N, C-alpha and C positions, 0 to 999 in steps of 0.2 A: 912072191909076195906082191910083186907087181902088178900079176894078173889079179890077184884077189882084191887090191887095192883098186883097180879099173871095176871090177865085178860091182864091188860094193858102192862105189861111189855112182855110177852109173844107175843105180836102183835109187837115187834119190831123187824126188821130184824136181824139177826145174833145174836138175844140174847137168851139165853135160862136160864128159872129160876129154882133157885135150893131149896133156902130156907132161912127162917127169921132165924136172930143169936139171941140168947138170953144173957143176961147180963155177964153171964159166960163165953161165947163163945168169947164175944167183949173184954172181959178184958186178957183173954189167948191171944187172937191177940196183943191187945195192949201192953203185955209183951214182945212178940215175935217179933213184926216187928221194923224194923232198924227206929232208929230217925229221919232220913233222909226223911224215906219216910211219909210225911207232910199228903198227899192225904187219907193215910189209917189211919192215927190218927185223921182227920180232920172227916172222915167218921163215924167212931166210935163215937164220939163225939155225933153224933145226936140221935133222939128217937127212929127211927127203923131205922135198917140196915138189908141188905138182900145180898144174895148171887147169883149171876149169872154166866152163862159161856157166851163168845162171838168168834165167829169164823171169819173168812176173810169178810164175809158178812155186817159185823157192820163195820159202819162208821169209818173214819179214827178221830185221838185225835184233839178237838178243838181248844188246847194250845199243846205248847212243852210239853214232856212228863217229861223231866227233866232240870232243871235251875241251873246255877252256882249262887254261893252266898259267903258270905266271910268263910263259914265252909267246901267249896270245891262243894258240889251239894245238890238238893231238889228234890224229886217229888211231884211237885202242885198237889192239887185236879183238876179233871176234871169236867166241868159243865156235865149234864144229861138231857138236854133238852125234848129228845124226851119222856122222862119219865114223868118230872115236873120241873117247872121252878127254884125250890130249891134245886133240887136233886144235889149230888154231886158222882161221880163213882171215884175208885182208882184201880190200879193194885197192888196186894200184892206181896210180895217178894216169891221167890221160896218156902222158909220155911215156911210160912202161906200159901201159897197154897197147898203144899203137907199135912200141917194139916186140911185144910177145906175138900181136897179129902177124907182123912181118917173119919173126923168126921161125914161126912154127906153122907160116902159110894157112891161116886159118881163116875159116870164112865164119864172121860173126855177124848174124842180122843185127839188126835195130832194136830188137826186146832183148838183146843178149849183154851182159858186162861179165867182163873177166875176173877172176876170184884167184887169187895163191893160197894153197893151203900148204900148211905144215905139219909136219908128224915128227 
């Protein structure tokens, strides 16, 4: 199953697959991420979560990245239909991004950003 996911994700323009997250990594991220980043917290609830990076060749978001609410603002989850109809993707905070880069010893160039994908 994991090899199928890697292959399918790797075919999406502007996306680079990095790694699957284990439960410990998901727990660290859940603790570290801002409560307003609903998107990351929703992704982390999914059974399978993996990390990709995207560059400028990846499509624009399908809905607004930030929404105002009674508490100020939230970052809602984004659908990721190129991969799977039920998949969600989310942009982690800078703090979580830096954790992921260190945790997975990633090389991320200045044109890339991390995304968490939950399925």
